[in-house]
C-alpha beads as a LAMMPS data file, in Angstrom:
LAMMPS data file: protein, C-alpha beads

101 atoms
100 bonds

1 atom types
1 bond types

-500.0 500.0 xlo xhi
-500.0 500.0 ylo yhi
-500.0 500.0 zlo zhi

Masses

1 110.0

Atoms # bond

1 1 1 319.762 -448.396 64.335
2 1 1 322.435 -449.173 66.870
3 1 1 324.455 -451.407 64.574
4 1 1 327.516 -449.241 63.926
5 1 1 330.722 -451.254 63.972
6 1 1 334.196 -450.895 62.577
7 1 1 333.617 -454.034 60.526
8 1 1 330.579 -452.476 58.826
9 1 1 331.917 -449.024 58.017
10 1 1 335.187 -447.952 56.534
11 1 1 336.535 -444.620 57.667
12 1 1 338.990 -442.489 55.714
13 1 1 342.575 -443.004 56.803
14 1 1 342.716 -439.387 57.965
15 1 1 340.123 -440.193 60.609
16 1 1 342.049 -443.176 61.851
17 1 1 345.431 -441.505 62.193
18 1 1 345.192 -439.693 65.517
19 1 1 341.918 -437.841 64.943
20 1 1 339.629 -439.724 67.295
21 1 1 337.281 -436.738 67.509
22 1 1 336.623 -437.284 63.799
23 1 1 335.921 -440.970 64.451
24 1 1 333.428 -440.100 67.197
25 1 1 331.716 -437.633 64.849
26 1 1 331.630 -440.207 62.027
27 1 1 329.902 -442.691 64.344
28 1 1 327.315 -440.150 65.520
29 1 1 326.651 -438.927 61.961
30 1 1 326.543 -442.436 60.456
31 1 1 322.760 -442.698 60.437
32 1 1 323.061 -445.916 62.449
33 1 1 324.000 -444.331 65.770
34 1 1 321.567 -445.520 68.447
35 1 1 321.412 -442.148 70.177
36 1 1 322.972 -440.465 73.159
37 1 1 320.594 -442.110 75.652
38 1 1 320.827 -445.679 74.363
39 1 1 323.707 -446.737 76.616
40 1 1 326.489 -445.179 78.654
41 1 1 328.820 -445.988 75.754
42 1 1 326.648 -444.036 73.316
43 1 1 326.541 -441.113 75.765
44 1 1 330.345 -441.158 75.916
45 1 1 330.633 -441.236 72.110
46 1 1 328.086 -438.445 71.614
47 1 1 329.772 -436.243 74.218
48 1 1 333.185 -436.893 72.668
49 1 1 331.814 -436.024 69.211
50 1 1 330.555 -432.695 70.541
51 1 1 333.810 -431.855 72.335
52 1 1 336.863 -431.505 70.077
53 1 1 339.167 -431.518 73.102
54 1 1 337.844 -434.844 74.415
55 1 1 340.548 -437.409 74.973
56 1 1 340.693 -440.120 72.341
57 1 1 340.633 -443.053 74.709
58 1 1 342.768 -446.090 74.093
59 1 1 342.156 -449.656 72.966
60 1 1 340.679 -450.494 76.381
61 1 1 338.267 -447.557 76.145
62 1 1 337.114 -448.609 72.679
63 1 1 336.651 -452.227 73.794
64 1 1 334.569 -451.048 76.773
65 1 1 332.443 -448.811 74.542
66 1 1 331.911 -451.602 72.025
67 1 1 331.044 -454.199 74.677
68 1 1 328.713 -451.890 76.608
69 1 1 326.849 -450.829 73.482
70 1 1 326.446 -454.365 72.167
71 1 1 325.337 -455.883 75.490
72 1 1 322.757 -453.103 75.758
73 1 1 321.630 -453.871 72.193
74 1 1 321.223 -457.593 72.943
75 1 1 319.249 -456.918 76.128
76 1 1 317.063 -454.456 74.234
77 1 1 316.446 -456.959 71.422
78 1 1 315.528 -459.739 73.865
79 1 1 313.186 -457.372 75.706
80 1 1 311.425 -456.507 72.434
81 1 1 310.885 -460.192 71.670
82 1 1 309.414 -460.639 75.166
83 1 1 307.221 -457.543 74.827
84 1 1 309.124 -455.614 77.500
85 1 1 309.640 -451.897 76.940
86 1 1 313.048 -450.541 77.892
87 1 1 313.274 -446.774 77.790
88 1 1 316.439 -444.945 76.865
89 1 1 318.149 -443.294 79.789
90 1 1 318.062 -439.528 79.840
91 1 1 321.291 -438.370 78.238
92 1 1 323.638 -436.815 80.737
93 1 1 327.024 -435.221 80.572
94 1 1 330.023 -437.277 81.591
95 1 1 331.301 -436.060 84.931
96 1 1 334.871 -436.466 86.094
97 1 1 334.783 -436.844 89.852
98 1 1 337.672 -435.501 91.861
99 1 1 339.542 -437.973 94.028
100 1 1 340.384 -435.172 96.437
101 1 1 336.986 -433.755 97.292

Bonds

1 1 1 2
2 1 2 3
3 1 3 4
4 1 4 5
5 1 5 6
6 1 6 7
7 1 7 8
8 1 8 9
9 1 9 10
10 1 10 11
11 1 11 12
12 1 12 13
13 1 13 14
14 1 14 15
15 1 15 16
16 1 16 17
17 1 17 18
18 1 18 19
19 1 19 20
20 1 20 21
21 1 21 22
22 1 22 23
23 1 23 24
24 1 24 25
25 1 25 26
26 1 26 27
27 1 27 28
28 1 28 29
29 1 29 30
30 1 30 31
31 1 31 32
32 1 32 33
33 1 33 34
34 1 34 35
35 1 35 36
36 1 36 37
37 1 37 38
38 1 38 39
39 1 39 40
40 1 40 41
41 1 41 42
42 1 42 43
43 1 43 44
44 1 44 45
45 1 45 46
46 1 46 47
47 1 47 48
48 1 48 49
49 1 49 50
50 1 50 51
51 1 51 52
52 1 52 53
53 1 53 54
54 1 54 55
55 1 55 56
56 1 56 57
57 1 57 58
58 1 58 59
59 1 59 60
60 1 60 61
61 1 61 62
62 1 62 63
63 1 63 64
64 1 64 65
65 1 65 66
66 1 66 67
67 1 67 68
68 1 68 69
69 1 69 70
70 1 70 71
71 1 71 72
72 1 72 73
73 1 73 74
74 1 74 75
75 1 75 76
76 1 76 77
77 1 77 78
78 1 78 79
79 1 79 80
80 1 80 81
81 1 81 82
82 1 82 83
83 1 83 84
84 1 84 85
85 1 85 86
86 1 86 87
87 1 87 88
88 1 88 89
89 1 89 90
90 1 90 91
91 1 91 92
92 1 92 93
93 1 93 94
94 1 94 95
95 1 95 96
96 1 96 97
97 1 97 98
98 1 98 99
99 1 99 100
100 1 100 101
């Protein structure tokens, strides 16, 4: 679990041509998705998969999601080797804070 990557899975071209919601859903339904509470990146992906009007993000968003997920995975793997238990965070909804109060 937690090993989903673009290099591992091929997605139909229809999912890659402007339908990011479909990409989010494909990741969540892949069978390798780490779960909504694994990292903030996984929470973002799960929430986006559930919300068809979620913005697609851009290349920076996807790089942040990828990096956050994989750093969390490495820390989790090292903790397991050391016998340290790291619990998943409770899944929470993404909240857009207003800049104007």
